[in-house]
Steps between C-alpha positions, in 0.01 A plus 500: 500500500207364701400657828596306818233289654306640796611317819247539790730328751785738432261795527369379839851447638610839374195668655560326835867600494419862421224504763737377773757765414228766484365411847843503663597825329168665583528408868853635518430823316162583654644550846777724364259700283264561794792630705606741225143621447460584870829693489383684185183618678703636792749672267222662294334646810831638626558670165147644502562632848814682381318658205198597713731672747640719220155583363372593846814707551424690179160604635647594838781709349258676263260571786783640712633711215150631424456599864840672492401698188188623679715642779818618327540860393391557140856586394707284733661268246797432728284346773311303237829370358615389845173319569511324162863402557422341837205305355692380195804394702282299738322321215743447210235339278345848457671642194382861508268736689343781297254785537284658229315825574151590387523820295232702324578541132454874533785511754733270307713761324550712813586195711753380244664842487516512879672160525749595231591811697525350848551122454623368162589722208427216253164403652209463259154351521465251215308204368647152536500468121768769477759268655376164372354580159187298578171656394237583759142624449451774759158578645406847366262553793766488770545808715791386719830326452730297726870575432759287681707728731673272746695176464717307739756387420567764234659264248679661204329262257158612629574873487282544191196389705489828697205706379328214315122528520398185680173471312683491162680177587299249300518219755418738790223720361215273614668433835540873567130549433411215741729638772336843505260542793576142606606449860667166417818447296458398136743277313606551139557227241853366473706700251853543369702769672640789299845402628440126451337212689141423599314679777163614627386806693285527811319836501308686767352846485602726789287800597556751772317813606605818325749687714720801478680501167881534532640823370770332291364175363182299543668176386259226607172693503183377668433184294767251410539149369739288706663229290689192605699348212574131553721297271331167442822299521559643849189315621660161436571352844869481586453147631394384151868514401599258774580141392186357667279723282704500178272249323177689569358712216310811611261715296322789672228722348310800632124443467371845593132548400589833339754349260539187293713229659865584442814299567704631793797270470594156391784283621551171324675199643772328297349301215439137586576214266249330275481182705452702818201677341366168375542286811532721809214714635478877465351672804300817440325737738324834461483717808349844540610802699196699612665842508250788471693694234726232350301174491734241360476147367817293524551176311762255617629197313753241604617228262652214691844402372695180499742667740225512761507120512875446491547376856740203475263225611209624286730561207628144507149355504387732219804410290427129538134548417584728210750253357246219521232723354706605198636169376176338380351821347830561321491155341132539411553844351785371286279220377215730404739750345619227270137432411445868435804514273367205307163671463668820382699306242181331383326837465802636315497204261127551437563871435783430257279251318229762443694826453754640259844519664601829340185714537326313787181506291279191470622261231292313242391231744362742756349716226317197361354433845385862530345477151303189598372682808386799289336263248302323776395838636366594154317171468334538844440876518529623144794733581702541182875554510779607269832350399778739392832423336772765540820477295791743558588687180864482383604314814752296300684820411544580871647154561730530199618852589531482879512131584266259671560642849348832392227311319415319822483834683254626239286186533485534878404869476230433239357213707479722809332781306245270341409348837469848648229596250278198575248419771562234761254271322694526169807297404806578291737216413817468299408301193857460380787720386372857474132403481253539787142375535240683709167370630242771580212372716141630478533710184178682409595596143794491256547872566576426867769253403637743242525774764700267728723416204568870442598543865740206474640640174556841659672347804737292287582800280643697794886520505669209675816547707759225435870454563553602136301821546144595416323265261174572321275248334133435436282197464222374276189358665234274356168435675248217477172483695333190643246389383489738198822368347503153652477301819823307472845618613669408174226666295506820702879511501508456123240777458699733725818409308336587169379833639848575639675438167239704318601783732868440424421519129348844562806647660539323840436662843129426454210338683280292268181304570448193286235570238495188284435133553750238609538227241 
């Protein structure tokens, strides 16, 4: 089938028609897109404001709690619990308030025994690895430890955390070191909670002058680490779940200089359709929160949806434009699809004309073309090549015993194995029946060709799985070299055939190089 003639007039009319529709559509959509983009900017700033308020609150609560710890009696856990309860109830995004005490290693055993006697009978100072199983390389030079003594709320699932040495928590060890002798709070990387969920910790060292030691229990000591545990999901603004914000994706990360950037939370909008991604704009903004301890980068994305444009009057216009826009492309696409199908059929016909239907190997016609190419290469560059004939031994017995279907399975397997042992520049073709012909390009010596023949022989000799079970067979291979044994396809094929049958006469399953002269 001939290709349709190129029609410039039709192309001009089609371009003018598409241009008119494009201008009208662009004018209509641009105004609506600009309106949605302005709304997106306002929404993003409102969400940032909500998150910033929570981050600032974290610093304020930690500062207030640190000041309280400086003033509270060293053993007054009840007052500390009440203060923590009032702070947590006022700011529900704060998941937990904790205190770790600085303790000299020399005093560890006595302090543990004292707490078991007066506070908790099951209390023990332990490494984080004892409850998680994660390995941790402890600093052998350390002289103090920081066991966790206070938590609010005292959740049953976090009970095992009491007594954990803060510095043995792998994701906190560096943060603890940074917080010591630092007047500002330090933020940890985001981590997975022992009881589930993601969180981060805001730490601040608290020091107070040494005072009179209580007679019963010096619970908090003189140096503490105040900790504010914040669940990352709790930082997601409540307004983001309102319908006006439902299609905004939010991704927030802490970018503290002391830690690598870590993801705080991510909230994805419902997935848009393919056409919406392709045609409608996607707004994106990155805004920063300059918080001294929790500097945060927030990325917003808003994919416009078809629903954003579904006002009745705009919808009617878009439907009319869309209908007009689709008719001509649909007809054109159908036309070119028919051309493509014709081209595919032509390629398929050309393939069938040059390949064996059963094994998909080149047939005699394609092999002859490849031979002519190799011959011209020898004539121009002096690169010799080899022709190999491979005949399957006792193949007729397989056909007679198991039937031609099994025989075909064997032929397909042998063809695949032969092709797998050759280079991309070599060719194996089905010569007819159970005989294959192989063209080896750029052969340096008969020994090289013989080595390839042995590889092919070994591959064919491997067991073959068929519907009748495992079948074993071998092949006999004859080799002729151009120009040593001839420069003509018929001559070289006859020489390889003679060498192959000489091999069969010597017991089959052989690789033989022609050693005589073709007459």
